N, C-alpha and C positions, 0 to 999 in steps of 0.2 A: 623265839634266840632267846638267849640267855642273856642277860645283863649286867650280870655281877660276876664276879669270881668263885660267889658262894654257890650261884645257881649252875656255874660251869663245872664246878667241879664234885658238885654233891652227890651226883651219880658215880663219879669213881669210890668214890667216898665208900658209899652204900654197898658196892661192889665189892669192894676189899673187905668192908666189915662182914659181908655176908661169906666169903671166903674163907677170911681166917674164924671166922664161927663154925665155918663147916668141916674144917681138917681139926679144930680142936676137940670138937663134938664126935668126928669120927675115932680120933685119936682115942680120946676118954674113954670110950666104946670100947673098943679093941681095950683097952687096955683093962678094963672093968668084966669085959665077958669072955677073955680070953684066957687058956688054961697056961698056968706056966709053971709045969713040970721041965726041969732042968738035968738030966741026966751027962754023962762023957757022947754020947753016941750023936744029940742033939748039937753040943754047945761042938764037936767037928769043926773045921771049916769047911766047907762044896765050895766044888765050882765046875760045872758043866755033868754032873754025874761021875766025876772021878774023883776018889777019894787024893786030897795032894800028894806029894814025893815031896822030900826037902824043906828047903830052908825059906819062905815067905820073904829073908833080906838077901839073896844069893844074889849075887850081881849079870845080869844081864850083858850078850853081847852086842856090840856096839854094829854088827849088819842088822839088828831089828830097830835102831834109830834110825839108819840109813836107809833104809826102808820105809820106814813110815816117812821121813823126811821126803824121800823121792813121789811117793803116792801120794803126798799133800799138792808136793811142787808139780806134778801132772796134774792133778785135777785143777787146781789155780787156772795152770793152762787150759785146759778144757775148758772153763768158763770162757775162756774169752772167746770161742768159735760161737757162742752166741749172739755176742751184740756184731757180727761180720756176719753170719746170718740177716741180721733182720736186715742188712743194709745193703745187703749184694746185690740185689736189681737193681740199684741205684748208681753205686759205683762200678759194676759189672767188671771186664777185664784186669783192670788195676785193685780189685780187692782181689780175687781169684789171685793173681804172682800175690801181692801181699802177703795171702795166706797162703799159698806155696809156700814162700820163704819161712815162714810162721813155724809151719807143720816138718819142713825140712830141721829148723834148727831142734825142736822139741824130741824128733826122732834120731837126729846126731845127741844130744845129749842123753836119750836110752839108749842107742848101741854105745858108746864112750861108757856109760856106768854098766851093761851089762858083760862088756872086754873086759873090764877091770873086774870084775866078779860082783858086784856089789847086790845083784841078785841071784847069787850063788847061797845056799844054803846048805854046802855038805860043810861035814868037819872041819874045814883048813878053815881058821884064822884070817881074816885082810891083813890083819899088820903083817903076818907072817909072810904073805903071800908074795910073789913076786910084782914090781912094779914092769 
């Protein structure tokens, strides 16, 4: 058992030094051994095998951010199902009713967003859509 802070944190310090040395060594070896050929094709941006079109600074529709926030929201709500599963046998019917209410609220929010058109990827904009 370590008796001082030096003995306690020495393995962490050694591991950090080894990691930094390895990273620095690999970067240096890559710089020394790597080819440095510059041309127009190599300097072009590359994304998923498709030649990029348009400007990288273009504006995105609000739909992208709205769908991303909904995805995160429903993921976080799905995480709350796991603790419920752990204590389900102890709480029996009470846990079932509570989770039923929870799932109904989640689904009502999902269907509300669906009805409002937040998940619609057609060409119409949400701001112009009739509410």
